[in-house]
C-alpha positions in Angstrom: 34.8 26.9 4.5 35.2 28.1 8.1 35.8 25.3 10.6 33.0 24.6 13.0 34.2 24.5 16.6 31.2 22.7 18.0 28.3 23.8 20.2 29.5 24.9 23.7 28.1 22.9 26.5 24.9 24.4 27.9 23.6 24.1 31.4 23.2 20.7 33.2 20.5 18.4 31.8 18.4 19.2 34.9 18.6 21.3 38.0 19.8 19.9 41.3 17.2 17.8 43.1 14.8 20.1 45.0 14.9 20.1 48.8 12.0 18.3 50.6 10.3 21.3 52.2 6.9 21.8 50.8 3.5 20.1 50.5 4.4 19.2 47.0 7.5 17.3 47.9 6.3 14.0 46.4 5.1 15.5 43.1 8.3 17.5 42.8 10.5 14.5 43.5 8.6 12.5 40.9 8.9 15.2 38.3 12.6 15.5 39.0 13.0 11.7 38.6 11.1 11.7 35.3 13.2 14.6 34.0 16.4 12.9 35.0 15.2 9.7 33.1 14.4 11.8 30.0 10.7 11.4 30.3 9.9 15.0 29.7 6.2 14.8 29.0 5.6 13.0 32.3 7.7 15.5 34.2 5.8 18.4 32.6 2.4 16.9 33.7 3.6 16.6 37.3 5.0 20.2 37.3 1.7 21.6 35.9 -0.2 19.8 38.7 1.9 21.7 41.2 1.3 25.0 39.4 -2.4 24.4 39.3 -2.4 24.6 43.1 0.5 27.0 43.5 1.1 29.2 40.4 4.3 30.8 41.8 6.0 27.6 42.8 9.6 28.4 42.0 11.0 24.8 41.7 8.1 23.7 39.4 8.6 26.8 37.2 12.3 26.1 37.0 11.7 22.5 36.0 9.3 23.6 33.2 11.9 26.0 32.0 14.4 23.2 31.8 12.0 21.0 30.0 11.2 23.7 27.4 14.9 24.4 26.9 15.7 20.7 26.3 13.1 20.5 23.5 14.3 23.7 21.9 11.5 26.0 23.0 13.8 28.7 24.2 11.4 31.6 24.3 8.9 29.5 26.3 11.8 28.4 28.6 12.8 32.0 29.2 9.3 32.8 30.4 9.3 30.0 32.9 12.8 30.8 34.1 11.9 34.4 34.6 8.9 33.5 36.6 11.0 31.1 38.7 13.6 33.8 39.3 10.9 36.3 40.3 9.7 33.7 42.8 13.2 33.0 44.0 15.6 35.8 43.1 18.4 34.4 45.2 18.8 31.1 43.2 22.2 31.0 41.5 21.1 27.9 39.6 18.1 29.7 38.1 20.3 32.6 37.1 22.8 30.3 35.5 20.1 28.5 33.5 18.6 31.8 32.5 22.0 32.7 31.0 22.2 29.4 29.1 18.8 30.0 27.6 19.7 33.6 26.6 22.9 32.2 25.0 20.8 29.8 23.0 18.8 32.8 21.8 22.0 34.6 20.8 21.4 37.3 23.4 25.0 37.0 24.6 25.3 40.2 26.7 22.2 39.4 28.6 23.4 35.8 29.1 26.7 37.1 30.5 24.7 39.2 33.0 22.9 36.1 34.1 26.1 34.2 34.7 27.6 37.2 36.6 24.6 37.2 38.8 24.9 33.5 39.5 28.5 33.9 40.4 27.8 36.8 42.7 25.3 34.6 44.5 27.7 31.6 44.5 31.4 32.5 43.7 32.4 28.9 43.4 29.6 27.9 41.0 31.5 25.8 38.4 28.8 25.7 35.7 28.3 29.4 35.8 32.1 30.1 35.3 32.1 27.5 32.5 29.1 28.9 30.7 30.4 32.4 31.2 33.6 31.4 29.3 31.4 30.1 26.4 29.5 33.3 26.2 32.6 35.5 26.3 33.9 33.5 23.4 30.6 34.2 21.5 31.2 37.9 22.3 34.7 37.6 20.8 36.1 38.5 24.2 38.5 35.6 24.1 41.1 36.7 26.7 38.3 37.1 29.2 36.9 33.8 28.2 40.2 32.1 28.8 40.3 33.6 32.3 36.8 32.4 33.0 37.8 28.9 31.9 40.9 29.0 34.0 38.7 29.9 37.0 36.4 27.0 36.3 39.4 24.6 36.1 40.8 26.0 39.4 37.5 25.0 41.0 37.4 21.6 39.4 40.5 20.4 37.5 38.7 17.2 36.6 36.0 19.0 34.5 36.3 18.0 30.9 33.9 20.8 29.9 36.1 23.4 31.4 39.2 22.1 29.5 37.2 21.9 26.3 36.0 25.5 26.7 39.5 26.6 27.5 40.6 25.0 24.2 37.9 27.0 22.4 39.2 30.3 23.8 42.8 29.4 22.8 41.7 28.4 19.4 39.9 31.7 18.9 43.1 33.4 20.0 45.0 31.6 17.2 47.0 29.6 19.9 46.1 26.4 18.2 48.8 24.1 19.7 47.9 25.2 23.2 44.2 24.6 22.2 45.1 21.0 21.2 46.7 20.5 24.6 43.6 21.7 26.4 41.4 19.4 24.2 43.7 16.5 25.0 43.1 17.2 28.7 39.4 17.1 28.2 39.6 13.9 26.2 41.9 12.3 28.9 39.1 13.0 31.4 36.3 11.9 29.1 37.5 9.7 26.1 34.0 9.8 24.7 33.7 13.6 24.6 32.8 13.9 20.9 32.9 17.7 20.8 36.4 17.8 22.3 37.6 15.4 19.6 35.9 17.6 17.0 37.4 20.8 18.4 40.8 19.2 18.5 40.4 18.3 14.8 39.6 21.9 14.1 42.6 23.2 15.9 44.9 20.8 14.1 43.2 21.8 10.8 44.0 25.4 11.5 47.7 24.4 11.8 47.4 22.8 8.4 48.0 19.4 10.1 45.3 17.8 7.9 46.1 14.1 8.5 46.0 14.3 12.3 42.9 16.5 12.0 41.2 13.7 10.0 42.1 11.2 12.8 40.2 13.4 15.3 37.2 13.8 13.0 37.2 10.0 12.5 37.0 9.6 16.3 34.1 12.0 16.4 32.3 9.9 13.8 33.0 6.7 15.7 31.2 8.3 18.7 28.5 10.2 16.8 28.1 8.9 13.2 25.7 11.7 12.3 27.9 14.6 13.5 27.4 16.9 10.6 30.3 19.3 11.3 32.7 16.4 11.5 31.6 15.1 8.1 31.9 18.5 6.6 35.3 19.4 8.2 36.7 16.0 7.5 35.8 16.6 3.8 37.6 20.0 3.9 40.8 18.3 5.3 40.6 15.6 2.6 40.1 18.3 0.0 43.3 20.1 1.2 45.1 16.8 0.8 43.7 16.4 -2.7 41.8 13.3 -1.8 38.8 14.5 -3.7 36.6 11.4 -3.8 36.5 10.8 -0.1 36.1 14.6 0.4 33.1 14.5 -1.8 31.6 11.6 0.1 32.0 13.6 3.3 30.2 16.6 1.8 27.5 14.4 0.5 26.9 12.9 4.0 26.9 16.3 5.6 24.3 17.6 3.1 22.2 14.5 3.6 22.2 15.3 7.3 21.7 19.0 6.8 20.7 20.1 3.3 21.0 23.8 4.4 24.6 23.4 5.7 26.1 26.8 5.1 28.3 27.2 2.0 28.7 23.5 1.5 26.7 23.1 -1.7 29.2 25.4 -3.5 32.2 23.5 -2.0 30.7 20.2 -3.1 30.2 21.5 -6.6 33.8 22.9 -6.6 35.1 19.5 -5.5 33.2 17.8 -8.3 34.9 20.3 -10.7 38.3 19.3 -9.3 37.4 15.7 -10.1 36.0 16.7 -13.5 32.9 14.9 -12.4 30.3 16.7 -14.6 27.2 14.5 -14.1 24.2 16.9 -13.9 26.7 19.8 -13.8 24.5 22.3 -15.6 21.4 21.6 -13.4 23.5 21.8 -10.2 25.1 25.0 -11.3 21.8 26.6 -12.2 20.4 25.6 -8.8 23.4 27.1 -7.0 23.2 30.3 -9.0 19.5 30.7 -8.2 20.2 30.2 -4.5 22.9 32.8 -4.5 20.5 35.2 -6.3 18.0 34.6 -3.4 20.7 35.6 -0.9 21.3 32.1 0.5 24.6 31.1 2.1 25.4 28.3 -0.4 28.8 29.0 -1.9 32.0 30.6 -0.7 33.2 33.5 -2.8 36.2 31.8 -4.4 34.1 28.7 -5.4 31.7 31.1 -7.1 34.6 32.7 -9.1 35.4 29.2 -10.5 31.9 28.1 -11.2 29.9 31.0 -12.6 30.6 33.5 -15.4 28.2 36.0 -13.9 30.0 39.0 -12.3 26.8 40.0 -10.6 26.5 36.6 -8.9 30.1 36.7 -7.9 29.6 40.1 -6.2 26.4 38.8 -4.5 28.2 35.7 -3.2 30.9 37.9 -1.7 28.3 40.3 -0.2 26.5 37.4 1.5 29.8 36.0 2.9 31.1 39.3 4.2 27.8 40.2 5.9 27.8 36.8 7.6 31.4 36.3 8.5 33.3 39.6 8.3 31.0 42.6 8.9 32.8 45.8 9.8 33.6 45.9 13.5 32.1 48.6 15.6 35.4 50.3 16.3 36.2 50.5 12.5 32.8 51.1 10.9 33.4 51.2 7.1 35.9 54.1 7.2 39.3 54.5 8.9 37.9 57.2 11.3 39.0 55.3 14.3 42.7 55.4 13.3 44.1 58.4 15.1 45.9 61.1 13.1 49.6 60.2 12.7 52.7 62.3 12.1 53.7 62.7 8.5 56.2 60.0 7.3 59.2 60.6 5.2 58.2 57.4 3.4 54.9 55.7 2.6 54.5 52.6 4.6 53.0 49.7 2.6 52.0 46.5 4.4 51.6 43.3 2.3 49.5 40.7 4.1 49.5 37.0 2.9 49.7 33.4 3.9 51.7 32.6 0.8 55.2 34.0 1.4 56.9 30.8 0.4 57.2 28.7 -2.8 53.8 29.7 -4.0 52.4 31.4 -7.1 51.8 34.7 -5.4 55.4 35.0 -4.3 56.7 33.9 -7.7 54.9 36.9 -9.2 55.6 39.4 -6.4 59.2 38.7 -5.3 61.0 41.1 -7.6 58.4 43.8 -7.1 59.1 43.7 -3.3 62.8 44.0 -4.1 62.4 46.9 -6.5 60.3 49.2 -4.3 61.9 52.6 -4.2 63.2 52.7 -0.6 63.7 56.4 -0.7 60.0 56.8 -0.9 58.5 53.6 0.4 58.9 51.4 3.5 57.8 47.8 2.9 56.4 45.5 5.6 55.4 41.9 5.2 52.8 40.4 7.5 52.9 36.6 7.2 50.2 34.4 8.6 51.2 31.3 6.6 53.7 28.5 7.3 57.3 29.2 7.8 58.7 26.7 5.3 62.2 28.0 5.2 62.3 27.4 1.5 64.2 29.7 -1.0 61.3 31.8 -1.8 60.5 32.4 1.9 64.0 33.5 2.4 64.0 35.8 -0.7 60.6 37.4 0.2 61.5 38.0 3.9 64.9 39.5 2.8 63.1 41.9 0.4 61.0 43.4 3.2 62.1 46.3 5.4 60.3 44.4 8.2 59.0 40.9 8.0 56.6 39.9 10.7 55.4 36.3 11.4 51.9 37.0 12.8 50.4 33.5 12.7 49.9 33.3 16.5 48.0 36.7 16.6 44.2 37.2 16.2 42.8 39.2 13.4 42.2 42.1 15.7 45.7 41.9 17.2 47.2 41.9 13.7 45.1 44.9 12.7 46.2 46.7 15.9 49.9 45.8 15.2 49.6 47.3 11.7 48.1 50.4 13.2 50.8 50.7 15.8 53.4 50.5 13.0 51.5 53.3 11.2 51.0 51.3 8.0 49.5 53.8 5.5 48.3 51.2 2.9 47.4 47.6 3.8 47.5 45.3 0.7 45.6 42.1 1.0 47.2 39.5 -1.3 44.7 36.7 -0.3 41.2 38.1 -0.6 38.9 35.1 -0.1 41.4 32.4 -1.2 42.4 29.5 1.0 43.8 30.4 4.5 42.7 34.0 4.1 42.5 36.3 7.1 39.9 38.8 5.9 39.0 39.6 9.5 42.2 41.6 9.7 40.8 44.1 7.3 37.3 44.0 8.9 39.2 45.4 12.0 40.7 48.1 9.7 44.5 47.5 9.6 45.3 50.8 7.8 43.6 54.0 6.6 43.7 52.6 3.1 43.1 48.9 2.3 43.6 47.3 -1.0 42.4 44.1 -2.6 45.2 42.9 -5.0 46.4 39.9 -7.0 45.4 36.8 -4.9 41.6 37.1 -5.4 40.4 37.9 -8.9 37.1 39.6 -8.1 35.4 42.1 -5.8 35.5 41.3 -2.1 32.2 43.4 -1.8 33.3 44.5 1.6 32.6 48.0 3.0 36.1 47.9 4.7 38.0 47.3 1.4 38.8 50.6 -0.3 40.5 49.8 -3.6 40.9 47.1 -6.2 44.0 47.1 -8.5 43.2 46.1 -12.0 43.7 47.2 -15.6 41.3 48.2 -18.4 41.1 44.8 -19.9 40.4 43.1 -16.6 37.7 45.6 -15.5 36.4 47.6 -18.5 34.5 50.8 -17.6 31.2 49.1 -18.4 31.9 46.5 -15.7 32.8 48.8 -12.8 29.4 48.5 -11.2 30.2 44.9 -10.4 32.9 46.0 -8.0 32.3 47.8 -4.6 36.0 48.9 -4.4 37.3 52.0 -6.2 39.1 50.5 -9.2 42.7 51.6 -9.7 43.8 51.1 -13.3 47.5 50.2 -14.0 48.8 50.8 -17.5 49.4 47.5 -19.2 48.6 44.4 -17.2 47.6 44.4 -13.5 49.8 41.4 -12.8 53.4 41.7 -11.7 56.0 39.2 -12.8 59.5 38.2 -11.8 61.8 38.8 -14.8 64.4 36.6 -13.4 62.6 33.3 -13.2 65.1 30.6 -14.3 64.2 28.2 -17.1 66.2 25.0 -16.9 68.9 24.9 -19.5 68.2 21.4 -20.7 64.7 21.0 -22.0 63.3 17.4 -21.7 62.4 15.4 -24.8 58.9 14.7 -25.9 59.6 11.0 -25.3 60.7 11.6 -21.7 57.4 13.4 -21.1 55.3 10.7 -22.8 54.4 12.9 -25.8 54.4 11.8 -29.4 57.4 13.0 -31.4 55.5 14.5 -34.3 52.0 15.2 -33.0 50.6 18.7 -32.5 50.6 19.3 -28.7 47.8 21.4 -27.3 48.4 22.0 -23.6 46.7 23.5 -20.5 48.5 23.5 -17.2 45.7 25.1 -15.3 44.2 23.5 -12.2 41.5 21.0 -13.0 38.7 23.0 -11.3 39.1 25.5 -14.2 38.2 22.9 -16.8 34.4 23.3 -17.3 32.4 20.8 -19.2 31.8 23.4 -21.9 35.4 24.2 -22.5 36.3 20.5 -22.5 33.7 19.9 -25.2 35.3 22.7 -27.2 38.7 21.1 -26.8 37.4 17.8 -28.0 35.8 19.4 -31.1 39.3 21.0 -31.8 41.0 17.6 -31.5 38.5 16.0 -33.9 39.6 18.5 -36.5 43.3 18.3 -35.8 44.3 14.8 -36.7 46.6 13.0 -34.3 46.8 16.0 -31.9 47.1 15.4 -28.2 46.1 17.4 -25.1 48.7 17.8 -22.4 47.3 18.5 -18.9 48.7 18.6 -15.4 48.5 15.3 -13.5 46.6 15.9 -10.3 44.5 13.0 -9.1 43.9 9.5 -10.4 40.1 9.8 -10.2 40.3 13.1 -12.2 42.4 11.5 -14.9 40.0 8.7 -15.2 37.0 11.0 -15.4 38.7 13.2 -18.1 39.6 10.2 -20.2 36.1 8.9 -19.9 34.7 12.3 -20.9 37.0 12.3 -24.0 35.7 8.9 -25.0 32.1 10.1 -24.6 32.9 12.9 -27.1 34.4 10.5 -29.6 38.1 11.2 -28.8 40.5 8.4 -27.9 41.5 8.7 -24.2 45.0 8.0 -25.2 45.2 11.5 -26.7 45.1 12.9 -23.2 48.5 13.0 -21.6 49.3 14.1 -18.1 52.4 15.9 -16.9 53.8 15.1 -13.5 54.7 17.8 -11.0 58.3 19.2 -11.4 60.4 22.0 -9.9 59.5 25.3 -11.5 62.6 25.7 -13.7 62.1 22.2 -15.2 58.4 22.8 -15.6 59.1 26.1 -17.5 61.6 24.3 -19.7 59.1 21.7 -20.8 56.7 24.4 -22.2 59.0 24.2 -25.3 57.5 20.8 -26.1 54.0 22.2 -26.5 52.7 24.0 -29.6 49.7 26.0 -28.2 48.3 26.7 -24.8 44.4 26.4 -24.7 43.0 28.6 -22.0 40.0 27.8 -19.8 36.8 29.7 -19.2 35.1 31.0 -17.1 38.3 31.0 -15.0 41.4 31.8 -17.0 45.0 30.9 -16.6 46.7 33.4 -14.3 50.2 32.5 -13.1 50.2 29.6 -15.6 49.6 32.1 -18.4 52.6 34.2 -17.3 54.6 31.0 -17.2 53.6 30.1 -20.8 54.3 33.6 -22.1 57.6 33.8 -20.3 58.7 30.7 -22.1 57.4 31.9 -25.5 54.4 29.6 -25.7 51.3 31.2 -27.3 48.0 31.2 -25.5 44.5 31.1 -27.1 41.9 32.6 -24.7 38.2 33.3 -24.6 37.4 36.2 -22.3 34.1 36.6 -20.5 32.7 39.3 -18.3 34.5 38.5 -15.1 37.8 39.5 -13.7 39.0 35.9 -13.5 37.9 35.3 -17.1 39.8 38.2 -18.6 43.3 37.7 -17.1 44.8 35.9 -20.0 43.7 38.6 -22.4 45.2 41.2 -20.2 48.6 39.4 -20.1 48.6 38.8 -23.8 48.0 42.5 -24.5 51.1 43.3 -22.3 53.4 41.1 -24.4 53.8 43.7 -27.2 52.5 41.3 -29.9 51.1 43.1 -33.0 47.4 43.7 -32.9 46.9 41.3 -35.7 48.5 38.5 -33.7 46.4 39.4 -30.6 43.2 39.2 -32.7 44.1 35.6 -33.5 44.7 34.7 -29.8 41.9 36.5 -28.1 38.7 35.0 -29.3 35.3 36.6 -29.1 33.1 33.5 -29.3 33.4 29.8 -28.8 33.2 29.3 -32.5 36.0 31.7 -33.1 38.1 30.0 -30.3 37.6 26.7 -32.1 38.4 28.1 -35.5 41.5 29.9 -34.4 42.8 26.7 -32.6 42.4 24.6 -35.7 43.9 27.3 -37.9 47.0 27.7 -35.7 47.5 23.9 -35.6 47.5 23.9 -39.4 49.8 26.9 -39.7 53.3 26.1 -38.3 54.9 29.3 -39.8 52.4 31.5 -38.0 53.0 29.6 -34.7 56.7 29.9 -35.1 56.3 33.7 -35.7 54.3 34.0 -32.5 56.9 32.1 -30.5 59.7 34.2 -32.0 57.9 37.5 -31.2 57.1 36.4 -27.6 60.7 35.4 -27.0 62.2 38.5 -28.6 59.8 40.8 -26.7 60.4 39.2 -23.3 63.2 41.6 -22.5 61.1 44.7 -23.3 57.4 43.8 -23.1 55.5 45.6 -20.3 54.4 42.2 -18.9 58.0 41.4 -17.8 59.3 44.9 -17.2 59.2 44.7 -13.4 61.0 47.9 -12.8 58.5 49.9 -14.8 55.6 48.0 -13.3 56.8 48.8 -9.8 56.9 52.5 -10.6 53.3 52.3 -11.9 52.1 50.5 -8.8 53.9 53.1 -6.6 52.2 55.9 -8.5 48.9 54.2 -7.8 49.7 53.9 -4.1 50.7 57.6 -4.0 47.4 58.6 -5.7 45.4 56.6 -3.1 46.9 58.8 -0.4 45.7 61.9 -2.2 42.0 61.4 -2.8 41.7 65.1 -3.7 43.4 64.2 -6.9 41.4 62.5 -9.7 42.2 58.8 -9.8 41.9 57.1 -13.2 40.8 60.3 -15.0 
């Protein structure tokens, strides 16, 4: 969910007190006093008395415009302000207020003209400079907004509004720490400035400083307990910290205050899925799906991938989000026509864009591919907008690039322009709409060809995204209409792998992991949001038929563990048969796969990197594909292991009943399981899934084909 930065301050609550110069002085003074006291109806009556006798009375018209603005009648307010300006065209104050009303109507260019006129009449008019900065931010002209705020501060350094607005401009420019410093100045001048506290929290949030961000949101809620954005954003920060129960409480409060709060219903349901809190889950999902079908902004695209098995709804959710948050920018349209012709390169320049160039699943999969790119034909650039952790994978990935650029402090537009200036031929987005994505880079058109790959298992449904890399299991021909990108098919699996991932030499014992010595161990090391109520019910039916078996899951959150154990009991299975594995370094985690007998996959969202982990260690996976990209990954990976077709038939189920039957049959057939393990381990050196050298050549062939659209792609 995008962080809200708060509503910029509008014009003053009321205009300056009118001069005593007319026959209506007394009425006007009374009206002004009533307005200042917040008695708007009484002020309106007095103003209308003046207009009854003098219809063009500028000050009375002005006051009526302010009254209408304060009650949210912006169109009416504009009519009064226009009449006041006609009667007194030299009033800088009226011009400023006209700009504020136009801003409230989202007519930003006209609002800016109003502020410019006010400043022309009074160059030192603080509020006009301040409001001008707000409107320039709304127009995404953030450098100009910063200059306007600096001018306002030069006029009055003690203005908390000016410092707050300066922070907003810096935040938009991705200069988050500088933004925090400006918000701190605003708060020092006005400790009760709730919006400055909120904006400070958003800037900290953007730096992934979640705990300090929560402190700022808490201060907002102390000042304004019903601040809906603070409740929602506090929930998002808690979600990032895996504090799911308080996050859910924040989302519930935000939705109680604003049931239409954009994208929050999907985030709330996703959080409940993380908690394995399934009360009314079917009804809630049905309502969410219906809202997406109606075109409502109720769910972020990634949450939709996890919640629904409908590729049509996943596509629609992405279309809604792109149109709302990342429409193509005017200079890019939907095609790369604005990128000037460039001299032919000796090498194809590939730009990989991600926030995950560190110890993260994406880098675990991609690192060897980066290293294996043919440097006689390709130049590889990494654009990193995630944290500089300095960990081993960060060092390995950065060393594998011909150029590695830390672009965290640049705006989306600046990153796109940098990519253009470096003449990147193909920009590969490894994030899609996953957490900390920067889709705006691609909306600004970073390269003539833009590719959605790996991080986001679905269509981005964006007019500026040209290609999706998949395989024929992931996106069969009959499903291509669910993807707006041109689909590029790789032979074998779409997913790369690092064929050098170490497995710890010493595997732990079952006792050390809390597992029974002789029980059959089903496992699933997927994130808990992938565990749907339906698949858990299926698992419990399997356990009921395999005496003494246990289910080994990843430990994530105490509340989640309690909920899963409760759900097992509700289905007649002892909670003690659920065992939870603590987080361990990757080599140790891979080694303990040897303790499990069969990996039970989830649906509608499959194992992805976790499936590669299991297959790398020789652990068989039982999967149940559906119609979506995210729900077909495990089948794709299994098909790339070189297992015999007869073995694949037993591991890729067609129905829930077949999934259950195969799980039970495998649990009762140790020789068959041993044969599967042996095949997986023996094939590891030659299977397409782990042949990174061959995979890299296939991917390079796809990139080359993208640059030659005259040649048939995927004939």
